[in-house]
N, C-alpha and C positions, 0 to 999 in steps of 0.2 A: 182577676182565674181564680180555677182552681186553688188547690191546693193542693191534689197529687201530683203534680205539673208546674207544679212552683219545687219542689223538696225532690224529683226523681233529678237523676245524678246525669251530667251529658253523654252521652254513643258516638261510639266511630264506629263505624261504616264502614271493613272493612273489606266486601266486596270493589270499590268502584277503584282503589284499590293497587288490590289485587291483579284486575284486569290491567291496569293501566303494565302494571310489571311485568305481567302474560305482553301486553305489545307488543314495550322493549323489547324482551328474548328473539322476541316473530322477527320483528325489526332486525336485531344483528347478529341471526343469526341465516335471516335471509340475504344484508347485506356484505359476512363476513365474507375474504377468499383463499381463498382456500388453497390455493399454487403455491411452490415451493416456487423463491424465488429466480431470475432468472440467472445466470452465473457469466462471466461469460462466454460472450461466444465466438468460437474464430473465423476471423474474417481478411480478405484481403482490401486493402485501405488503401492499394494506392491506384492509382485514373491510369487510363488508357494515355498512352503519350508520355507517361511522367519511367524519370526513372529513379531509384533508391539510390544516395552518395555509395560509395564503397572505398574503406579505410585501407590500405596497409600498411601496415605497423613496418617500415621496417628494422627487422631483428639487424644486432650485429654480430659479430660471431662470436664469441664470447658474451655472454647471456649470462653475468651470475645472478641476478633479481630482478623481478620488476618493479618500480615507485609508479603507487597512486597518489597523486595531491589530488589531497578534499580541500576547498578552500566556499565559502559562502560570503555570496552581497545580492540578497534578495535570494536568489533562487544560485542548487548547486554549482557550481567550476567541478570538472573534473579535469587534471593533467595525465598520459599512461604515457608512459617514457617520451614523458619530452613534446607530446602528441594533444594537443587539446581539443578538450569533446564537447555534444554540447549537450549529447542525451546519457541518458543512461544505454540505450541503447545501440549508441559510437562504442562505446565504454564495454558494453559486452564484445561488437565487437572487437574490440581491439583484444581483447585477454581473450581469446581462443586461439585468438592468430600468434601469442604469445603461447598458451597450453601446443596445437600445432608443430610447433618449433622446438621447447622441449618441453617435456613431460614434466618433469617433479621445480616447475618453477618457484622458487620460492617471488610471492607479495609483496611487499613494506609498504599497511597503506597512511597517508601518512593528513590527517585533514586539524586544521584549525581549531582552538576553548571553540568559536560559533558561529560551528556547521550541527543544525542538532542531529540525535543522534539518529532520526531514522536518515538521514543518510547514507550516511556511516553505516550500516543495519543490513540494508539499501548493494552499495558498495562491496561487500563481504557479503552476500549470497547471491551477487552478479562473480562475484568470482570464485561459489562453491559451485555454481551456477555452471561457469562453466571446466569446470575439471581442474582449477585449482585449489588442491590440501596443505600449503603452503602458507600461512599468511598474516602475519605479521601487529602487528601495528607502532609505527614509529613513539617513543614519549620524545614530553621539551621535560625540559629542568622549566618546574614552579618559583617563580624567582615569590 
């Protein structure tokens, strides 16, 4: 082996590396999705021949405040003035009926300690969306 080849330092060829980088850049630009994500689309989910259950809340003549009890056992359970609700949509329907009965009705939200905060906030938001502005939270004594 000649002496000049032996002492020559190794050489790093940059051209193939730059080619690979440009190929990756072209690939990512071509496969990128620049469309905005779709939001919630208004859709009527009712099937022909079905009807939505209508809740009618018996509103007493003298209603000072509405009490909503929120419990949690693997899923949230709502009780609005002794009416059991399975979904938050049912709660919203009852809250709108209460709002129609009395415009400035105070609402008291009583939730158990094991209820995740997201359900309490959802209930608060449902009260606000129904037009109820006097919302209070029931407090329990800490032992």
